[in-house]
Structures are given as structure tokens and as C-alpha cells.
C-alpha positions as CSV (number, residue, x, y, z in Angstrom):
1,X,-40.7,3.7,-14.2
2,X,-37.2,3.8,-14.2
3,X,-36.3,5.3,-10.7
4,X,-34.0,8.8,-11.1
5,X,-31.1,9.5,-8.8
6,X,-31.2,12.6,-6.1
7,X,-29.3,15.5,-7.5
8,X,-27.3,15.0,-4.3
9,X,-26.1,11.7,-5.2
10,X,-25.4,12.8,-9.4
11,X,-23.3,15.5,-7.8
12,X,-21.0,13.2,-5.4
13,X,-20.6,10.8,-8.5
14,X,-19.1,13.4,-10.7
15,X,-17.0,14.5,-7.6
16,X,-15.9,11.0,-7.4
17,X,-15.1,10.7,-10.8
18,X,-13.3,14.0,-11.6
19,X,-11.2,13.0,-8.2
20,X,-10.9,9.3,-9.3
21,X,-9.4,10.9,-12.8
22,X,-6.9,13.3,-11.5
23,X,-5.8,10.8,-9.2
24,X,-5.7,8.2,-12.1
25,X,-3.1,10.8,-13.8
26,X,-0.9,11.2,-10.5
27,X,-0.2,7.5,-10.9
28,X,0.2,7.3,-13.9
29,X,3.2,9.8,-13.5
30,X,4.4,8.6,-10.4
31,X,7.9,7.3,-11.3
32,X,7.7,3.8,-10.0
33,X,9.4,0.8,-11.4
34,X,7.1,-1.4,-12.9
35,X,5.7,-5.2,-11.9
36,X,7.2,-8.1,-15.0
37,X,4.5,-9.0,-16.8
38,X,3.8,-12.4,-16.5
39,X,3.7,-11.9,-12.2
40,X,1.3,-8.2,-12.8
41,X,-1.1,-10.6,-15.0
42,X,-1.4,-13.7,-12.7
43,X,-1.7,-11.0,-9.7
44,X,-4.4,-9.3,-12.0
45,X,-6.2,-12.6,-13.1
46,X,-6.2,-14.0,-9.3
47,X,-7.8,-10.3,-8.2
48,X,-10.6,-10.2,-10.8
49,X,-11.7,-13.6,-9.7
50,X,-12.1,-12.6,-6.1
51,X,-13.6,-9.7,-7.5
52,X,-16.0,-11.1,-9.6
53,X,-17.4,-13.2,-6.8
54,X,-18.5,-11.7,-4.1
55,X,-21.0,-12.4,-1.2
56,X,-24.5,-10.6,-0.8
57,X,-24.4,-8.2,2.1
58,X,-26.9,-6.5,4.1
59,X,-29.2,-3.7,2.4
60,X,-27.6,-4.2,-1.4
61,X,-24.2,-4.4,-0.2
62,X,-21.5,-7.2,-1.6
63,X,-18.5,-7.8,-0.1
64,X,-15.5,-9.4,-1.5
65,X,-12.0,-10.9,-0.7
66,X,-10.0,-9.0,-2.7
67,X,-8.5,-6.8,-0.4
68,X,-4.9,-8.7,-0.1
69,X,-4.5,-8.5,-3.9
70,X,-5.4,-4.8,-4.0
71,X,-2.4,-4.4,-1.2
72,X,-0.4,-6.4,-2.8
73,X,-0.8,-4.4,-6.2
74,X,-0.1,-0.8,-4.0
75,X,2.4,-1.8,-2.6
76,X,4.7,-3.8,-6.0
77,X,2.6,-2.1,-8.8
78,X,3.5,1.2,-10.6
79,X,0.6,3.7,-10.5
80,X,-0.2,2.8,-14.6
81,X,-0.7,-0.8,-13.8
82,X,-2.5,-0.3,-10.5
83,X,-5.0,1.6,-12.5
84,X,-5.2,-0.9,-14.8
85,X,-5.6,-3.7,-12.1
86,X,-8.7,-1.6,-10.6
87,X,-10.4,-1.5,-13.8
88,X,-9.4,-5.0,-14.9
89,X,-11.3,-6.1,-11.6
90,X,-14.0,-3.8,-11.7
91,X,-14.6,-5.0,-15.6
92,X,-14.2,-9.0,-14.8
93,X,-17.3,-8.4,-11.9
94,X,-19.2,-6.7,-14.5
95,X,-18.9,-9.1,-17.1
96,X,-20.5,-11.8,-14.8
97,X,-22.7,-9.6,-12.5
98,X,-24.2,-6.7,-14.7
99,X,-24.6,-4.3,-12.6
100,X,-26.2,-0.6,-13.2
101,X,-23.1,0.7,-15.1
102,X,-23.6,4.3,-12.8
103,X,-23.0,1.7,-9.9
104,X,-19.7,-0.2,-11.0
105,X,-18.4,3.3,-12.2
106,X,-19.3,4.5,-8.7
107,X,-17.1,1.5,-7.2
108,X,-14.4,1.6,-9.6
109,X,-13.6,5.4,-9.0
110,X,-14.3,4.2,-4.9
111,X,-11.6,1.6,-5.5
112,X,-9.3,3.4,-6.9
113,X,-9.2,6.1,-4.8
114,X,-8.9,4.1,-1.9
115,X,-6.0,1.7,-3.5
116,X,-4.1,4.7,-4.2
117,X,-4.7,6.0,-0.4
118,X,-3.3,2.8,0.2
119,X,-0.3,2.9,-2.2
120,X,0.7,6.5,-0.9
121,X,0.4,4.9,2.6
122,X,3.0,2.2,2.5
123,X,5.0,3.8,0.0
124,X,5.6,6.3,2.9
125,X,5.4,4.1,5.5
126,X,8.1,1.8,4.7
127,X,10.7,4.7,4.4
128,X,9.9,5.6,7.9
129,X,9.5,1.7,9.2
130,X,13.0,-0.4,9.9
131,X,14.4,-2.2,6.6
132,X,13.1,-6.1,6.9
133,X,9.9,-8.3,7.2
134,X,8.8,-6.5,10.0
135,X,9.1,-2.6,8.2
136,X,7.2,-4.8,5.1
137,X,4.6,-6.3,7.6
138,X,3.9,-2.8,9.4
139,X,3.6,-1.5,6.4
140,X,1.4,-3.3,4.5
141,X,-0.9,-3.2,7.6
142,X,-1.0,0.5,7.0
143,X,-1.9,0.4,3.7
144,X,-4.6,-2.6,4.1
145,X,-6.4,-0.6,6.8
146,X,-5.9,3.0,5.0
147,X,-8.2,1.1,2.0
148,X,-10.6,0.0,4.3
149,X,-11.4,3.2,6.2
150,X,-11.3,5.2,2.5
151,X,-13.5,2.6,1.5
152,X,-16.3,2.5,3.5
153,X,-16.2,6.0,4.1
154,X,-16.9,6.5,0.5
155,X,-19.5,3.9,-0.1
156,X,-21.4,5.0,3.4
157,X,-21.8,8.8,2.0
158,X,-23.1,7.2,-1.4
159,X,-25.7,5.0,0.5
160,X,-26.9,7.6,2.6
161,X,-27.3,10.3,-0.4
162,X,-29.0,7.7,-2.6
163,X,-30.9,5.3,-0.3
164,X,-31.0,7.8,2.6
165,X,-28.9,4.9,4.6
166,X,-26.9,6.5,7.5
167,X,-23.7,5.0,8.2
168,X,-25.3,3.0,11.3
169,X,-28.2,1.8,9.3
170,X,-26.1,0.9,6.2
171,X,-24.4,-1.7,8.6
172,X,-20.6,-1.1,7.1
173,X,-19.2,-0.1,10.6
174,X,-20.4,-3.1,12.1
175,X,-17.9,-4.5,14.5
176,X,-18.6,-8.0,13.1
177,X,-17.6,-6.9,9.2
178,X,-14.8,-4.4,10.4
179,X,-13.4,-7.3,12.4
180,X,-13.1,-9.8,9.2
181,X,-12.2,-7.0,7.2
182,X,-8.8,-6.8,9.7
183,X,-8.7,-10.7,9.4
184,X,-8.1,-10.2,6.1
185,X,-5.7,-7.7,6.1
186,X,-3.5,-10.1,8.6
187,X,-3.6,-12.5,5.2
188,X,-2.5,-9.4,3.1
189,X,0.9,-8.4,4.8
190,X,2.3,-11.9,5.2
191,X,1.2,-12.7,1.1
192,X,2.9,-9.4,0.6
193,X,6.4,-9.8,2.5
194,X,6.8,-13.4,1.3
195,X,5.8,-12.3,-2.3
196,X,8.7,-9.9,-1.9
197,X,10.9,-11.8,-0.5
198,X,10.4,-15.3,-2.5
199,X,9.1,-14.3,-5.7
200,X,5.3,-13.2,-6.4
201,X,4.2,-16.5,-8.0
202,X,4.1,-17.7,-4.1
203,X,0.5,-15.5,-3.9
204,X,-0.3,-18.9,-5.4
205,X,0.3,-20.6,-2.0
206,X,0.1,-17.8,0.2
207,X,-3.8,-16.8,-0.9
208,X,-5.2,-20.0,0.2
209,X,-6.4,-18.8,3.5
210,X,-8.8,-16.4,1.7
211,X,-10.7,-19.4,0.7
212,X,-11.6,-20.2,4.9
213,X,-12.2,-16.0,4.9
214,X,-15.5,-16.5,2.5
215,X,-17.2,-18.9,4.2
216,X,-16.9,-17.2,7.9
217,X,-17.4,-13.4,6.1
218,X,-20.6,-15.3,4.5
219,X,-21.7,-16.4,8.5
220,X,-21.6,-13.1,9.8
221,X,-23.2,-11.7,6.3
222,X,-26.0,-13.9,7.1
223,X,-26.4,-13.4,10.9
224,X,-26.1,-9.8,9.8
225,X,-29.1,-9.9,7.3
226,X,-31.2,-12.1,9.7
227,X,-30.6,-9.1,12.5
228,X,-31.7,-6.6,9.9
229,X,-34.9,-8.3,9.3
230,X,-36.1,-8.3,13.4
231,X,-34.7,-4.9,13.8
232,X,-35.3,-1.9,11.1
233,X,-33.1,0.9,12.3
234,X,-34.3,3.9,10.6
235,X,-31.9,6.4,8.7
236,X,-30.9,9.5,10.0
């Protein structure tokens, strides 16, 4: 029998869809310079490759190491390019994994809203912080952290509505996973600074640590899954 979405879940997805559509229109109209097409395609392809191979987490969650590419896109793309990037990485994931369409649609809207917030944080922070590498690093970390918080908050609410999992029971805010997110965020900051100073093609080298982040994150998720099987936390 086909499982029906709870009424609250449907309303929430509809609200997020409307918000994402409005934000996409605002982003497209935001007058920012465009990235050169070859660099845009390279970053988008790398981001799509990272996003299409998620790590399966606890309670039907999936984790990717896409964050550094999202920060790079939020800082260097214009609004239309950022929207295209977010759609492209989720299309790549959908082509490989064939998720239910409403799940993939929600994930796309979630990432678009979170990436728009990261873009806003970056461009406002860069105006307030000292010029140079230190300011760019700080702005990149602000963008990455804003994305993490927004993404986790939006996802926590959909898990609560759709599956009855409280934020605590979902595991989204476990210290180990938040620490892993911060490590990946630290990778994003130097990636962005080197890209700005030496050219976007340096991403082919500076993205190397992400290859080490994947097995580290996989170990954390395996331990989390094992702990979840031993201790079942009731939903609120």
C-alpha cells in the first residue's frame, strides 16, 4: 500500500517550495558578476560528482561532502549560476539514486534556501571584514556555518513532520556529525581563498582533502548507526 504524506508534511513542503521559488527569483535578479563559463562548468561537475555519491546515515539520512563546492558557488557565482548549480547537483544525484520525487524536490529547495543564505552571509561579511585572505577566510566560514545551520534546521523539521523523529532522535545535531561538518567547512575556506587568488582551476588540487573526509565521515556514521541499533530514542 502506498504511504500517504501527513497533512503537515505536505503543507511544509508546499511552503518551502514557495519560499525557494521566491528566493530563486530574487537571486536571479541580484546584480552580481558571472563566473567564466569553463570555471562554472568545472565547479558544477565537481559538485555534482560529490553530491551524487552520498554516504548513507542514520534513520534514512544521507550525507555528502558537497559543502566546499556550495561555499565556492555562493561566493563566486551570480544568482542565476547558483540556482543552476543547486539544481544540477540534485539532478546528478537523482539520476544515480532515483529517490522519490517529493524527497528530491524538498532536498533541492532546502539546499537552495540554505545556499542563498550562505551567499547573503558571504557577500555581507566580505564588506564588513578586512580586505585580504583573512577577511575572505572568515566570510567563507560564516557562509559555510550558515548553510549548515539552515540545512539541518529545515531537514530536522521535515523529519519530525514526516517520520515523527524529534531533532534529538534524528541524530542531525549529534556532536560528532556537527564536528565533521565543521572540518569540511574548514576545507571550504582555503579552497575559496586559493581559488580567488590563484584561479578557480586550483580547486582540482585543493579539493583533495575531501577524499579523506569521506572515509572519516563514513566511520562516524557507522558508529552512529550501531549506537542507534543498541539504544532507540523515542521521538518527542
